[in-house]
Backbone as XML, in Angstrom:
<?xml version="1.0"?>
<chain id="A" units="angstrom">
  <residue number="1" name="MET">
    <atom name="N" x="8.350" y="-22.412" z="-3.245"/>
    <atom name="CA" x="9.613" y="-22.317" z="-3.963"/>
    <atom name="C" x="10.490" y="-21.301" z="-3.248"/>
  </residue>
  <residue number="2" name="ASN">
    <atom name="N" x="11.467" y="-21.778" z="-2.556"/>
    <atom name="CA" x="12.325" y="-20.881" z="-1.790"/>
    <atom name="C" x="13.483" y="-20.339" z="-2.605"/>
  </residue>
  <residue number="3" name="SER">
    <atom name="N" x="13.994" y="-21.129" z="-3.549"/>
    <atom name="CA" x="15.137" y="-20.666" z="-4.320"/>
    <atom name="C" x="14.656" y="-19.952" z="-5.583"/>
  </residue>
  <residue number="4" name="PRO">
    <atom name="N" x="15.461" y="-19.021" z="-6.078"/>
    <atom name="CA" x="15.067" y="-18.294" z="-7.300"/>
    <atom name="C" x="14.914" y="-19.232" z="-8.492"/>
  </residue>
  <residue number="5" name="VAL">
    <atom name="N" x="14.044" y="-18.847" z="-9.400"/>
    <atom name="CA" x="13.794" y="-19.591" z="-10.635"/>
    <atom name="C" x="14.475" y="-18.820" z="-11.752"/>
  </residue>
  <residue number="6" name="ASN">
    <atom name="N" x="15.270" y="-19.518" z="-12.581"/>
    <atom name="CA" x="15.939" y="-18.779" z="-13.654"/>
    <atom name="C" x="14.938" y="-18.437" z="-14.755"/>
  </residue>
  <residue number="7" name="VAL">
    <atom name="N" x="15.288" y="-17.481" z="-15.570"/>
    <atom name="CA" x="14.380" y="-16.950" z="-16.590"/>
    <atom name="C" x="13.891" y="-18.054" z="-17.526"/>
  </residue>
  <residue number="8" name="HIS">
    <atom name="N" x="14.771" y="-18.910" z="-17.965"/>
    <atom name="CA" x="14.376" y="-19.983" z="-18.888"/>
    <atom name="C" x="13.331" y="-20.887" z="-18.237"/>
  </residue>
  <residue number="9" name="ASP">
    <atom name="N" x="13.573" y="-21.294" z="-16.991"/>
    <atom name="CA" x="12.598" y="-22.133" z="-16.283"/>
    <atom name="C" x="11.277" y="-21.396" z="-16.091"/>
  </residue>
  <residue number="10" name="ALA">
    <atom name="N" x="11.357" y="-20.108" z="-15.810"/>
    <atom name="CA" x="10.136" y="-19.327" z="-15.604"/>
    <atom name="C" x="9.305" y="-19.297" z="-16.886"/>
  </residue>
  <residue number="11" name="LYS">
    <atom name="N" x="9.983" y="-19.171" z="-18.026"/>
    <atom name="CA" x="9.252" y="-19.154" z="-19.298"/>
    <atom name="C" x="8.579" y="-20.491" z="-19.569"/>
  </residue>
  <residue number="12" name="THR">
    <atom name="N" x="9.268" y="-21.567" z="-19.284"/>
    <atom name="CA" x="8.714" y="-22.873" z="-19.607"/>
    <atom name="C" x="7.689" y="-23.350" z="-18.585"/>
  </residue>
  <residue number="13" name="ARG">
    <atom name="N" x="7.735" y="-22.822" z="-17.366"/>
    <atom name="CA" x="6.814" y="-23.281" z="-16.315"/>
    <atom name="C" x="5.916" y="-22.162" z="-15.795"/>
  </residue>
  <residue number="14" name="LEU">
    <atom name="N" x="5.640" y="-21.170" z="-16.607"/>
    <atom name="CA" x="4.876" y="-20.013" z="-16.149"/>
    <atom name="C" x="3.530" y="-20.401" z="-15.544"/>
  </residue>
  <residue number="15" name="SER">
    <atom name="N" x="2.804" y="-21.288" z="-16.165"/>
    <atom name="CA" x="1.488" y="-21.677" z="-15.634"/>
    <atom name="C" x="1.605" y="-22.267" z="-14.234"/>
  </residue>
  <residue number="16" name="LYS">
    <atom name="N" x="2.591" y="-23.124" z="-14.012"/>
    <atom name="CA" x="2.791" y="-23.730" z="-12.686"/>
    <atom name="C" x="3.221" y="-22.671" z="-11.671"/>
  </residue>
  <residue number="17" name="LEU">
    <atom name="N" x="4.074" y="-21.749" z="-12.105"/>
    <atom name="CA" x="4.512" y="-20.683" z="-11.192"/>
    <atom name="C" x="3.325" y="-19.805" z="-10.800"/>
  </residue>
  <residue number="18" name="LEU">
    <atom name="N" x="2.451" y="-19.505" z="-11.749"/>
    <atom name="CA" x="1.276" y="-18.700" z="-11.439"/>
    <atom name="C" x="0.347" y="-19.423" z="-10.470"/>
  </residue>
  <residue number="19" name="GLU">
    <atom name="N" x="0.235" y="-20.735" z="-10.604"/>
    <atom name="CA" x="-0.566" y="-21.510" z="-9.651"/>
    <atom name="C" x="0.013" y="-21.381" z="-8.244"/>
  </residue>
  <residue number="20" name="ALA">
    <atom name="N" x="1.333" y="-21.443" z="-8.154"/>
    <atom name="CA" x="1.988" y="-21.309" z="-6.849"/>
    <atom name="C" x="1.747" y="-19.920" z="-6.264"/>
  </residue>
  <residue number="21" name="VAL">
    <atom name="N" x="1.801" y="-18.905" z="-7.114"/>
    <atom name="CA" x="1.552" y="-17.536" z="-6.652"/>
    <atom name="C" x="0.103" y="-17.392" z="-6.190"/>
  </residue>
  <residue number="22" name="GLU">
    <atom name="N" x="-0.824" y="-17.966" z="-6.933"/>
    <atom name="CA" x="-2.231" y="-17.919" z="-6.534"/>
    <atom name="C" x="-2.460" y="-18.600" z="-5.193"/>
  </residue>
  <residue number="23" name="ALA">
    <atom name="N" x="-1.611" y="-19.575" z="-4.876"/>
    <atom name="CA" x="-1.712" y="-20.283" z="-3.594"/>
    <atom name="C" x="-1.019" y="-19.512" z="-2.476"/>
  </residue>
  <residue number="24" name="GLY">
    <atom name="N" x="-0.468" y="-18.335" z="-2.803"/>
    <atom name="CA" x="0.131" y="-17.495" z="-1.773"/>
    <atom name="C" x="1.643" y="-17.462" z="-1.763"/>
  </residue>
  <residue number="25" name="GLU">
    <atom name="N" x="2.283" y="-18.219" z="-2.633"/>
    <atom name="CA" x="3.746" y="-18.210" z="-2.670"/>
    <atom name="C" x="4.270" y="-16.958" z="-3.364"/>
  </residue>
  <residue number="26" name="GLU">
    <atom name="N" x="5.507" y="-16.635" z="-3.053"/>
    <atom name="CA" x="6.216" y="-15.547" z="-3.716"/>
    <atom name="C" x="7.327" y="-16.191" z="-4.524"/>
  </residue>
  <residue number="27" name="ILE">
    <atom name="N" x="7.426" y="-15.863" z="-5.799"/>
    <atom name="CA" x="8.423" y="-16.459" z="-6.686"/>
    <atom name="C" x="9.421" y="-15.389" z="-7.093"/>
  </residue>
  <residue number="28" name="VAL">
    <atom name="N" x="10.709" y="-15.695" z="-6.939"/>
    <atom name="CA" x="11.768" y="-14.786" z="-7.370"/>
    <atom name="C" x="12.338" y="-15.339" z="-8.676"/>
  </residue>
  <residue number="29" name="ILE">
    <atom name="N" x="12.445" y="-14.479" z="-9.668"/>
    <atom name="CA" x="13.007" y="-14.865" z="-10.961"/>
    <atom name="C" x="14.392" y="-14.242" z="-11.059"/>
  </residue>
  <residue number="30" name="ALA">
    <atom name="N" x="15.358" y="-15.080" z="-11.465"/>
    <atom name="CA" x="16.749" y="-14.628" z="-11.514"/>
    <atom name="C" x="17.320" y="-14.776" z="-12.915"/>
  </residue>
  <residue number="31" name="ARG">
    <atom name="N" x="18.254" y="-13.900" z="-13.230"/>
    <atom name="CA" x="19.013" y="-13.989" z="-14.486"/>
    <atom name="C" x="20.470" y="-14.168" z="-14.078"/>
  </residue>
  <residue number="32" name="ALA">
    <atom name="N" x="21.073" y="-15.238" z="-14.523"/>
    <atom name="CA" x="22.460" y="-15.574" z="-14.175"/>
    <atom name="C" x="22.646" y="-15.614" z="-12.659"/>
  </residue>
  <residue number="33" name="GLY">
    <atom name="N" x="21.632" y="-16.134" z="-11.958"/>
    <atom name="CA" x="21.721" y="-16.279" z="-10.510"/>
    <atom name="C" x="21.436" y="-15.014" z="-9.714"/>
  </residue>
  <residue number="34" name="LYS">
    <atom name="N" x="21.199" y="-13.904" z="-10.403"/>
    <atom name="CA" x="20.932" y="-12.637" z="-9.717"/>
    <atom name="C" x="19.431" y="-12.332" z="-9.773"/>
  </residue>
  <residue number="35" name="PRO">
    <atom name="N" x="18.773" y="-12.183" z="-8.619"/>
    <atom name="CA" x="17.334" y="-11.893" z="-8.619"/>
    <atom name="C" x="17.018" y="-10.599" z="-9.365"/>
  </residue>
  <residue number="36" name="VAL">
    <atom name="N" x="16.016" y="-10.666" z="-10.253"/>
    <atom name="CA" x="15.630" y="-9.483" z="-11.020"/>
    <atom name="C" x="14.146" y="-9.151" z="-10.924"/>
  </residue>
  <residue number="37" name="ALA">
    <atom name="N" x="13.327" y="-10.116" z="-10.500"/>
    <atom name="CA" x="11.884" y="-9.856" z="-10.430"/>
    <atom name="C" x="11.271" y="-10.759" z="-9.369"/>
  </residue>
  <residue number="38" name="ARG">
    <atom name="N" x="10.073" y="-10.341" z="-8.938"/>
    <atom name="CA" x="9.345" y="-11.118" z="-7.936"/>
    <atom name="C" x="7.890" y="-11.231" z="-8.385"/>
  </residue>
  <residue number="39" name="LEU">
    <atom name="N" x="7.374" y="-12.446" z="-8.406"/>
    <atom name="CA" x="5.957" y="-12.683" z="-8.684"/>
    <atom name="C" x="5.252" y="-12.823" z="-7.347"/>
  </residue>
  <residue number="40" name="VAL">
    <atom name="N" x="4.261" y="-11.996" z="-7.131"/>
    <atom name="CA" x="3.501" y="-12.018" z="-5.875"/>
    <atom name="C" x="2.021" y="-12.003" z="-6.210"/>
  </residue>
  <residue number="41" name="PRO">
    <atom name="N" x="1.171" y="-12.463" z="-5.297"/>
    <atom name="CA" x="-0.270" y="-12.424" z="-5.567"/>
    <atom name="C" x="-0.736" y="-10.986" z="-5.805"/>
  </residue>
  <residue number="42" name="PHE">
    <atom name="N" x="-1.645" y="-10.831" z="-6.733"/>
    <atom name="CA" x="-2.191" y="-9.519" z="-7.059"/>
    <atom name="C" x="-3.052" y="-9.016" z="-5.911"/>
  </residue>
  <residue number="43" name="GLN">
    <atom name="N" x="-2.849" y="-7.780" z="-5.509"/>
    <atom name="CA" x="-3.649" y="-7.143" z="-4.470"/>
    <atom name="C" x="-4.424" y="-5.992" z="-5.110"/>
  </residue>
  <residue number="44" name="PRO">
    <atom name="N" x="-5.731" y="-6.118" z="-5.251"/>
    <atom name="CA" x="-6.485" y="-5.011" z="-5.855"/>
    <atom name="C" x="-6.346" y="-3.751" z="-5.003"/>
  </residue>
  <residue number="45" name="THR">
    <atom name="N" x="-6.313" y="-2.630" z="-5.673"/>
    <atom name="CA" x="-6.193" y="-1.368" z="-4.945"/>
    <atom name="C" x="-7.525" y="-1.030" z="-4.297"/>
  </residue>
  <residue number="46" name="LYS">
    <atom name="N" x="-7.435" y="-0.287" z="-3.221"/>
    <atom name="CA" x="-8.653" y="0.156" z="-2.545"/>
    <atom name="C" x="-9.372" y="1.168" z="-3.429"/>
  </residue>
  <residue number="47" name="ALA">
    <atom name="N" x="-10.652" y="1.230" z="-3.274"/>
    <atom name="CA" x="-11.424" y="2.219" z="-4.025"/>
    <atom name="C" x="-10.993" y="3.613" z="-3.578"/>
  </residue>
  <residue number="48" name="PRO">
    <atom name="N" x="-10.914" y="4.557" z="-4.493"/>
    <atom name="CA" x="-10.515" y="5.909" z="-4.094"/>
    <atom name="C" x="-11.525" y="6.503" z="-3.118"/>
  </residue>
  <residue number="49" name="ARG">
    <atom name="N" x="-11.004" y="7.315" z="-2.212"/>
    <atom name="CA" x="-11.895" y="7.946" z="-1.244"/>
    <atom name="C" x="-12.829" y="8.919" z="-1.959"/>
  </residue>
  <residue number="50" name="GLN">
    <atom name="N" x="-14.052" y="8.944" z="-1.511"/>
    <atom name="CA" x="-15.043" y="9.822" z="-2.118"/>
    <atom name="C" x="-15.095" y="11.114" z="-1.315"/>
  </residue>
  <residue number="51" name="LEU">
    <atom name="N" x="-14.839" y="12.217" z="-1.980"/>
    <atom name="CA" x="-14.858" y="13.516" z="-1.317"/>
    <atom name="C" x="-16.286" y="14.037" z="-1.220"/>
  </residue>
  <residue number="52" name="GLY">
    <atom name="N" x="-16.543" y="14.833" z="-0.196"/>
    <atom name="CA" x="-17.816" y="15.506" z="-0.061"/>
    <atom name="C" x="-18.904" y="14.708" z="0.617"/>
  </residue>
  <residue number="53" name="LEU">
    <atom name="N" x="-18.552" y="13.592" z="1.263"/>
    <atom name="CA" x="-19.587" y="12.775" z="1.899"/>
    <atom name="C" x="-20.314" y="13.511" z="3.028"/>
  </residue>
  <residue number="54" name="LEU">
    <atom name="N" x="-19.638" y="14.439" z="3.692"/>
    <atom name="CA" x="-20.248" y="15.165" z="4.812"/>
    <atom name="C" x="-20.693" y="16.573" z="4.424"/>
  </residue>
  <residue number="55" name="LYS">
    <atom name="N" x="-20.733" y="16.853" z="3.149"/>
    <atom name="CA" x="-21.105" y="18.189" z="2.694"/>
    <atom name="C" x="-22.477" y="18.579" z="3.257"/>
  </residue>
  <residue number="56" name="GLY">
    <atom name="N" x="-22.514" y="19.753" z="3.889"/>
    <atom name="CA" x="-23.759" y="20.268" z="4.441"/>
    <atom name="C" x="-24.102" y="19.724" z="5.821"/>
  </residue>
  <residue number="57" name="ARG">
    <atom name="N" x="-23.296" y="18.818" z="6.377"/>
    <atom name="CA" x="-23.626" y="18.212" z="7.668"/>
    <atom name="C" x="-22.990" y="18.950" z="8.842"/>
  </residue>
  <residue number="58" name="PHE">
    <atom name="N" x="-22.011" y="19.799" z="8.576"/>
    <atom name="CA" x="-21.447" y="20.618" z="9.636"/>
    <atom name="C" x="-20.937" y="21.913" z="9.027"/>
  </residue>
  <residue number="59" name="LYS">
    <atom name="N" x="-20.748" y="22.880" z="9.873"/>
    <atom name="CA" x="-20.316" y="24.192" z="9.409"/>
    <atom name="C" x="-19.047" y="24.575" z="10.166"/>
  </residue>
  <residue number="60" name="VAL">
    <atom name="N" x="-18.060" y="25.083" z="9.451"/>
    <atom name="CA" x="-16.824" y="25.546" z="10.072"/>
    <atom name="C" x="-17.113" y="26.909" z="10.691"/>
  </residue>
  <residue number="61" name="PRO">
    <atom name="N" x="-16.844" y="27.055" z="12.000"/>
    <atom name="CA" x="-17.132" y="28.338" z="12.644"/>
    <atom name="C" x="-16.234" y="29.445" z="12.090"/>
  </residue>
  <residue number="62" name="PRO">
    <atom name="N" x="-16.718" y="30.692" z="12.109"/>
    <atom name="CA" x="-15.948" y="31.800" z="11.542"/>
    <atom name="C" x="-14.603" y="32.012" z="12.239"/>
  </residue>
  <residue number="63" name="ASP">
    <atom name="N" x="-14.500" y="31.645" z="13.522"/>
    <atom name="CA" x="-13.245" y="31.861" z="14.252"/>
    <atom name="C" x="-12.356" y="30.611" z="14.253"/>
  </residue>
  <residue number="64" name="PHE">
    <atom name="N" x="-12.576" y="29.715" z="13.309"/>
    <atom name="CA" x="-11.842" y="28.450" z="13.255"/>
    <atom name="C" x="-10.329" y="28.651" z="13.290"/>
  </residue>
  <residue number="65" name="ASP">
    <atom name="N" x="-9.841" y="29.630" z="12.536"/>
    <atom name="CA" x="-8.392" y="29.832" z="12.461"/>
    <atom name="C" x="-7.903" y="31.012" z="13.302"/>
  </residue>
  <residue number="66" name="ALA">
    <atom name="N" x="-8.726" y="31.437" z="14.256"/>
    <atom name="CA" x="-8.320" y="32.525" z="15.153"/>
    <atom name="C" x="-7.236" y="32.014" z="16.114"/>
  </residue>
  <residue number="67" name="PRO">
    <atom name="N" x="-6.366" y="32.899" z="16.575"/>
    <atom name="CA" x="-5.328" y="32.485" z="17.521"/>
    <atom name="C" x="-5.951" y="31.909" z="18.792"/>
  </residue>
  <residue number="68" name="LEU">
    <atom name="N" x="-5.272" y="30.917" z="19.374"/>
    <atom name="CA" x="-5.747" y="30.297" z="20.604"/>
    <atom name="C" x="-5.478" y="31.215" z="21.790"/>
  </residue>
  <residue number="69" name="SER">
    <atom name="N" x="-6.307" y="31.085" z="22.816"/>
    <atom name="CA" x="-6.057" y="31.838" z="24.048"/>
    <atom name="C" x="-4.778" y="31.300" z="24.681"/>
  </residue>
  <residue number="70" name="GLY">
    <atom name="N" x="-4.198" y="32.077" z="25.574"/>
    <atom name="CA" x="-2.960" y="31.681" z="26.245"/>
    <atom name="C" x="-3.093" y="30.357" z="26.977"/>
  </residue>
  <residue number="71" name="ASP">
    <atom name="N" x="-4.212" y="30.163" z="27.682"/>
    <atom name="CA" x="-4.428" y="28.920" z="28.429"/>
    <atom name="C" x="-4.542" y="27.721" z="27.487"/>
  </residue>
  <residue number="72" name="MET">
    <atom name="N" x="-5.295" y="27.889" z="26.414"/>
    <atom name="CA" x="-5.484" y="26.788" z="25.463"/>
    <atom name="C" x="-4.173" y="26.471" z="24.758"/>
  </residue>
  <residue number="73" name="LEU">
    <atom name="N" x="-3.408" y="27.488" z="24.380"/>
    <atom name="CA" x="-2.126" y="27.285" z="23.730"/>
    <atom name="C" x="-1.176" y="26.532" z="24.665"/>
  </residue>
  <residue number="74" name="ALA">
    <atom name="N" x="-1.184" y="26.869" z="25.941"/>
    <atom name="CA" x="-0.334" y="26.180" z="26.914"/>
    <atom name="C" x="-0.695" y="24.707" z="26.990"/>
  </residue>
  <residue number="75" name="LEU">
    <atom name="N" x="-1.996" y="24.371" z="26.931"/>
    <atom name="CA" x="-2.409" y="22.970" z="26.947"/>
    <atom name="C" x="-1.890" y="22.223" z="25.732"/>
  </residue>
  <residue number="76" name="PHE">
    <atom name="N" x="-1.961" y="22.842" z="24.557"/>
    <atom name="CA" x="-1.477" y="22.191" z="23.338"/>
    <atom name="C" x="0.038" y="22.008" z="23.371"/>
  </residue>
  <residue number="77" name="GLU">
    <atom name="N" x="0.737" y="22.930" z="23.998"/>
    <atom name="CA" x="2.194" y="22.859" z="24.051"/>
    <atom name="C" x="2.694" y="22.042" z="25.243"/>
  </residue>
  <residue number="78" name="GLY">
    <atom name="N" x="1.775" y="21.537" z="26.074"/>
    <atom name="CA" x="2.162" y="20.697" z="27.198"/>
    <atom name="C" x="2.719" y="21.461" z="28.381"/>
  </residue>
  <residue number="79" name="ARG">
    <atom name="N" x="2.341" y="22.730" z="28.508"/>
    <atom name="CA" x="2.842" y="23.535" z="29.643"/>
    <atom name="C" x="1.819" y="23.551" z="30.741"/>
  </residue>
</chain>
């Protein structure tokens, strides 16, 4: 369905429109010819990231946030 579907048609043909969406189509619903909504296939959200998976597998060195040496800083800055 390339052209927008008006609200009245969408109400009367909702089951058919949902079938089209399930088949991968995108449906635009319009009121007085002006697009107001879009029906798209549902995309489940990704599972939230699990924190702490590497707990105990590595240790942050005590000098992790110490200033870089002049040579190392020059490498990071592209000099």
